C-alpha positions in Angstrom: 127.7 -58.9 -57.5 130.5 -57.8 -59.8 134.2 -58.4 -59.0 136.6 -55.8 -59.1 140.2 -55.8 -60.0 142.5 -56.3 -57.2 140.6 -58.6 -55.2 139.2 -62.1 -55.3 135.6 -61.6 -53.9 133.7 -58.4 -52.4 133.9 -59.7 -48.7 135.7 -56.5 -47.7 132.5 -54.6 -49.1 130.1 -56.8 -47.3 132.0 -56.5 -44.1 131.9 -52.5 -44.3 128.0 -52.5 -45.2 127.3 -54.7 -42.1 129.6 -52.7 -39.8 128.3 -49.3 -40.9 124.9 -50.4 -40.4 125.5 -51.3 -36.8 127.2 -48.1 -36.4 124.3 -46.0 -38.0 121.5 -48.1 -35.9 123.4 -47.4 -32.6 123.4 -43.9 -33.0 127.2 -43.4 -33.3 127.2 -41.8 -36.7 124.9 -39.9 -39.1 123.4 -40.5 -42.5 126.0 -38.4 -44.1 128.8 -38.6 -41.4 131.6 -41.1 -40.9 133.4 -43.3 -42.9 135.3 -46.8 -42.8 137.8 -48.8 -44.6 139.9 -51.8 -44.9 143.0 -52.5 -46.6 143.3 -56.1 -48.3 146.2 -58.2 -48.8 147.0 -56.5 -51.9 147.2 -53.1 -50.7 143.8 -52.1 -52.1 141.8 -49.7 -49.7 138.0 -50.4 -49.9 136.2 -47.5 -48.5 132.8 -45.9 -47.8 131.4 -43.7 -50.7 131.1 -39.6 -50.5 127.6 -38.3 -49.6 125.7 -41.5 -49.7 123.3 -42.4 -46.9 125.2 -44.4 -44.4 121.8 -45.9 -43.1 121.2 -47.6 -46.4 124.5 -48.7 -48.1 124.9 -52.0 -50.4 128.3 -53.6 -51.1 127.9 -52.1 -54.7 128.2 -48.8 -53.0 131.6 -49.4 -51.7 134.3 -48.1 -53.5 137.7 -49.9 -54.1 141.0 -47.7 -54.5 143.9 -49.9 -55.7 147.6 -49.6 -54.6 148.4 -47.5 -57.6 145.5 -45.1 -56.9 142.9 -46.2 -59.5 139.3 -46.0 -58.3 136.7 -48.6 -58.9 133.3 -48.1 -57.8 130.1 -46.1 -59.2 130.6 -43.3 -56.4 133.4 -41.2 -55.1 135.4 -42.3 -52.2 135.0 -40.6 -48.9 136.5 -37.2 -48.9 138.6 -38.5 -46.0 140.4 -41.2 -48.1 143.6 -39.2 -47.4 143.7 -40.0 -43.8 142.9 -43.6 -44.4 145.8 -44.0 -47.0 148.3 -41.9 -44.6 147.6 -44.3 -41.7 147.8 -47.4 -43.6 151.1 -46.3 -45.0 152.3 -45.2 -41.4 151.1 -48.4 -39.5 151.1 -51.5 -41.7 149.7 -53.4 -38.6 146.3 -51.6 -38.8 144.2 -53.1 -41.4 141.0 -51.5 -40.9 139.8 -47.8 -39.7 136.7 -46.4 -38.5 136.1 -42.6 -38.1 132.6 -41.5 -36.7 131.1 -39.0 -34.8 129.7 -40.4 -31.4 128.1 -37.7 -29.3 130.4 -38.3 -26.0 133.5 -38.5 -28.0 132.7 -35.4 -30.1 132.1 -33.7 -26.7 135.4 -34.2 -25.8 136.7 -33.2 -29.3 135.1 -29.8 -29.2 136.6 -29.4 -25.6 140.0 -30.4 -26.9 140.4 -33.1 -24.3 141.0 -36.7 -24.4 138.9 -39.4 -22.3 141.1 -41.0 -19.8 140.5 -44.7 -20.6 142.4 -45.6 -17.4 139.4 -44.8 -15.3 137.6 -48.1 -16.5 139.4 -51.3 -16.9 137.4 -52.6 -20.0 138.3 -49.5 -21.8 142.0 -49.4 -20.8 142.1 -53.2 -21.8 140.5 -52.8 -25.3 141.5 -49.2 -26.3 144.8 -48.5 -24.5 145.6 -44.9 -23.8 143.9 -42.5 -26.4 145.7 -40.2 -28.8 144.7 -36.6 -29.9 145.3 -35.1 -33.3 145.2 -31.4 -34.1 142.6 -29.8 -36.4 143.3 -29.5 -39.8 140.8 -29.0 -42.7 138.5 -32.3 -43.2 140.1 -34.2 -46.3 143.3 -32.7 -46.3 146.5 -34.1 -46.4 147.5 -32.4 -43.3 144.9 -34.0 -41.4 145.9 -37.5 -42.5 149.6 -36.5 -41.5 148.0 -35.6 -37.9 146.1 -38.8 -37.6 149.0 -41.0 -38.8 151.1 -39.2 -36.3 148.9 -40.2 -33.3 149.0 -43.8 -34.6 152.7 -44.0 -34.6 152.9 -43.1 -31.1 151.2 -46.5 -30.1 147.5 -45.3 -29.9 144.6 -47.3 -31.5 142.2 -44.7 -30.8 142.3 -40.9 -31.4 140.5 -37.9 -30.7 140.5 -35.5 -33.5 140.3 -31.9 -32.5 136.8 -30.3 -33.3 135.9 -33.2 -35.4 135.2 -36.5 -33.8 137.1 -39.7 -33.2 139.1 -42.6 -35.1 139.6 -46.2 -34.4 142.0 -48.8 -35.9 142.5 -52.3 -35.8 143.7 -55.6 -37.3 140.1 -55.9 -38.4 137.1 -53.9 -39.0 135.3 -55.6 -36.0 138.5 -55.0 -34.0 138.3 -51.2 -34.8 134.6 -51.1 -34.1 135.2 -52.8 -30.6 137.6 -50.0 -29.8 135.4 -47.2 -31.0 132.4 -48.5 -29.1 134.5 -49.0 -25.9 135.9 -45.4 -26.3 132.5 -43.8 -26.8 131.1 -45.7 -23.9 134.0 -44.7 -21.7 133.5 -41.1 -22.8 129.7 -41.4 -21.9 130.6 -42.6 -18.4 133.0 -40.0 -17.5 130.6 -37.3 -18.7 127.9 -38.8 -16.5 130.1 -39.2 -13.7 130.9 -35.6 -13.8 127.5 -34.7 -14.2 126.9 -36.4 -10.7 128.8 -33.7 -9.1 132.6 -34.3 -9.5 134.7 -31.8 -11.0 137.5 -34.3 -10.9 137.1 -38.0 -10.7 138.9 -40.1 -8.1 142.6 -41.0 -8.5 142.7 -43.6 -11.0 143.4 -47.2 -10.0 146.4 -49.2 -10.9 145.6 -52.5 -13.0 147.6 -55.2 -13.1 147.5 -57.8 -15.9 148.3 -60.7 -13.8 145.5 -63.2 -13.1 144.0 -62.7 -16.5 145.3 -65.9 -18.3 144.2 -68.0 -15.1 141.3 -69.5 -16.9 142.3 -69.5 -20.4 145.5 -71.5 -19.4 143.0 -74.5 -18.2 144.0 -77.4 -20.3 141.8 -77.8 -23.4 139.4 -80.9 -23.7 136.8 -82.1 -26.0 133.4 -81.0 -24.5 131.9 -84.4 -24.9 128.0 -84.9 -25.3 125.8 -81.9 -24.4 124.4 -82.2 -20.9 120.8 -81.7 -20.1 119.3 -78.4 -21.4 122.8 -77.2 -22.6 121.7 -76.3 -26.1 118.8 -74.3 -24.9 121.0 -72.6 -22.4 123.6 -71.6 -25.2 120.5 -70.3 -27.3 119.6 -68.3 -23.9 122.9 -66.7 -23.5 123.2 -65.5 -26.9 119.6 -64.0 -26.7 120.3 -62.2 -23.7 123.8 -61.1 -25.1 122.2 -59.7 -28.3 119.3 -58.1 -26.4 121.7 -56.2 -23.9 123.7 -54.9 -26.7 120.7 -53.3 -28.5 119.7 -51.8 -25.1 123.1 -50.5 -24.6 123.7 -52.4 -21.5 126.8 -54.2 -23.0 128.9 -53.4 -26.2 132.3 -54.4 -28.0 133.7 -57.3 -25.8 132.5 -55.6 -22.5 130.1 -58.0 -20.7 130.2 -61.5 -19.5 127.2 -63.8 -19.1 127.4 -67.3 -17.6 124.8 -70.1 -16.6 125.6 -73.1 -14.6 125.2 -76.7 -15.8 125.2 -79.9 -13.7 128.2 -81.6 -12.3 130.0 -78.1 -11.6 130.2 -77.2 -15.4 129.2 -73.7 -16.6 128.7 -72.2 -20.0 130.3 -68.6 -20.3 130.8 -66.0 -23.0 134.0 -66.1 -25.0 136.7 -63.4 -24.5 137.6 -62.3 -28.0 134.1 -61.8 -29.7 131.7 -58.8 -29.5 128.4 -59.5 -27.5 126.4 -58.6 -30.6 128.3 -61.1 -32.9 128.2 -64.1 -30.3 126.8 -67.3 -31.8 125.7 -70.5 -29.8 128.8 -72.1 -31.2 130.9 -69.5 -29.6 130.0 -70.0 -26.1 132.6 -71.6 -24.0 131.8 -75.0 -21.9 134.2 -75.1 -18.8 133.9 -78.3 -16.8 136.1 -80.7 -14.4 139.0 -78.0 -14.6 139.0 -77.8 -18.4 137.7 -75.6 -21.2 136.3 -76.1 -24.4 138.9 -76.9 -27.2 139.9 -74.1 -29.2 137.9 -71.4 -27.2 138.9 -68.8 -24.9 136.3 -67.9 -22.1 135.8 -64.5 -20.6 139.0 -63.1 -18.5 136.3 -62.9 -15.7 135.4 -66.5 -15.9 137.4 -67.4 -12.6 135.0 -64.7 -10.9 131.9 -66.6 -12.0 133.3 -69.9 -11.2 133.8 -68.8 -7.6 130.4 -67.3 -7.4 128.8 -70.7 -8.4 130.9 -72.7 -6.0 130.2 -70.3 -3.0 126.2 -70.1 -3.8 124.5 -73.4 -4.8 121.5 -71.6 -5.5 123.0 -69.4 -7.9 122.7 -70.4 -11.5 123.2 -67.3 -13.7 125.6 -64.5 -13.5 125.6 -61.3 -15.7 128.5 -58.6 -15.6 128.3 -55.5 -17.4 129.5 -51.8 -17.8 126.7 -49.9 -18.9 127.6 -46.0 -18.8 125.2 -44.4 -16.5 125.5 -47.2 -13.9 129.2 -47.2 -14.2 129.2 -43.2 -13.6 128.6 -44.1 -10.1 131.4 -46.6 -10.3 134.0 -44.0 -11.2 132.8 -41.0 -8.9 131.9 -40.6 -5.3 128.2 -40.3 -5.9 125.8 -42.7 -4.1 123.9 -45.0 -6.2 120.5 -44.6 -4.6 118.0 -47.1 -5.3 115.1 -45.6 -3.3 113.7 -43.6 -6.0 110.7 -45.4 -7.3 109.2 -48.7 -5.8 110.4 -50.9 -8.8 113.9 -49.8 -8.4 114.1 -50.8 -4.7 112.0 -53.8 -5.0 114.5 -55.1 -7.5 117.9 -53.9 -6.3 117.6 -53.1 -2.7 121.1 -52.0 -1.3 123.8 -52.7 -3.5 127.4 -52.9 -1.9 130.2 -51.1 -3.7 133.8 -52.7 -3.5 137.1 -51.3 -4.4 138.7 -51.8 -7.7 140.4 -55.1 -8.4 144.1 -55.2 -9.1 143.7 -58.1 -11.4 141.4 -60.5 -12.7 141.8 -63.0 -9.8 141.5 -60.3 -7.3 137.8 -61.3 -6.3 137.7 -62.2 -2.5 136.1 -58.9 -1.7 133.5 -59.2 -4.4 132.5 -62.7 -3.0 132.1 -61.7 0.5 129.8 -59.0 -0.4 127.4 -61.4 -2.1 124.7 -62.8 0.0 121.7 -65.0 -0.5 119.4 -62.0 -0.1 121.5 -59.5 -2.1 123.3 -60.9 -5.1 124.4 -57.6 -6.8 127.7 -55.9 -6.3 129.4 -53.0 -8.1 133.0 -53.0 -8.5 134.6 -49.6 -8.6 136.2 -48.8 -12.1 135.1 -52.1 -13.3 131.6 -53.4 -13.9 128.3 -54.5 -12.0 128.0 -58.2 -11.2 124.5 -59.5 -10.6 123.9 -63.2 -9.6 120.4 -65.0 -9.6 118.7 -68.2 -10.3 117.2 -67.4 -13.9 119.3 -65.4 -16.4 116.4 -63.4 -17.5 116.1 -62.2 -13.7 119.6 -61.0 -13.8 119.0 -59.4 -17.0 115.8 -57.8 -15.7 117.8 -56.4 -12.6 120.6 -55.0 -14.8 118.2 -53.1 -17.1 116.3 -51.8 -13.9 119.8 -50.7 -12.4 121.0 -49.0 -15.6 117.5 -47.0 -16.1 117.7 -45.9 -12.6 121.1 -44.7 -12.8 120.2 -43.0 -15.8 117.4 -41.3 -14.0 119.5 -40.0 -11.3 122.0 -38.7 -13.6 119.4 -36.7 -15.5 117.8 -35.5 -12.4 121.0 -34.2 -10.9 121.0 -30.9 -12.9 117.4 -30.4 -13.1 116.6 -30.1 -9.4 116.6 -32.0 -6.0 116.3 -35.7 -5.7 113.7 -36.7 -3.1 113.9 -40.4 -2.3 111.2 -42.8 -0.9 111.2 -42.3 3.0 111.6 -45.0 5.6 108.0 -45.3 6.0 107.6 -45.9 2.4 110.6 -48.3 2.1 109.2 -50.2 5.1 105.7 -50.8 3.6 107.2 -51.9 0.4 109.3 -54.5 2.3 106.2 -55.8 4.2 104.3 -56.2 1.1 106.7 -57.1 -1.9 109.4 -58.9 0.0 106.9 -61.2 1.9 105.2 -62.0 -1.4 108.4 -62.1 -3.6 106.5 -60.6 -6.5 105.7 -57.6 -8.0 
């Protein structure tokens, strides 16, 4: 690959191609829509080209606009280059921007509304409060000024009136994490409204205390691998990547853990997107210490408490898929008595109030039993515990598909659940045999 003035290599171009490919594959932009950029240490802006298929970009397609304004590349830079330049000039701390047209965020854009990220803990943690930029002609200097103004107010995600959304961060992956969390928050809110709530419940008050409880554990060399440890690291990564492909996890939203022997466990890291986690990124926690140089999930304390309370539990999955969490932010009942598979896999799922902080886990623990190991935390997540990690994933997938069916059925007609006699028959046959 050729090298271009103002940079030592084309790492920025490769990053843009990879992230744009992920964005397109996840249905968050179209072949011709959206753009993204990185500003390097020399002030050069690397940006996607204009009118080139976003689903099949190569590094040679990416354009470099130097600090002085000269353009290097075989295409024209995106027509939205002015908004990227204006934002970088206004906010030196922002080093990457993604502008895209995810459907739920576009729906808020055309309603002239901003998704309230505070209804979901993960969205508030990752995105902060969202901003709003008034409409101007695409590609115009005025639009760039409006976007830059929204970022100056401290926002990192912004709704663009009658247009779409934009997210910024210290890196391209940081911006992608925010855009994904913002879109899934919007999907959750829309689904919650479909369920019949014209106004969602009063927003919970989240506290940040308790978040650092586990990351403040002393660091220690992990020592020799415990029996089966490498295979379990691989299993965690496989489940994480699969969950992201299925829309069950996204951004840094979701935690997976497995028990090792001697009260040790493996858990996903806090600061890496699920789709990017590799085996060496997984964090080992044992003997009240954590693996050197790694930050475990902020929910590690909850997972540790579950393992301590339930010796038969060897795996825990915690996730925030949008249809399932629509029930977690609304007053609608999550009815699992819809089809036999849903009731057999899920049975009754208790719902507990929002946590004030990451250490506020007593209510969750009290609602987990040997017979019923799934709990929904309002405005937070779904927690599923079990023996095998695959079984936890399977139940999560069933729960989200059931929730999706309920949301889709709501505007179409009356939902008619399985009756008590039908449930009794299922209980006799499948709970007795333990199979399906």
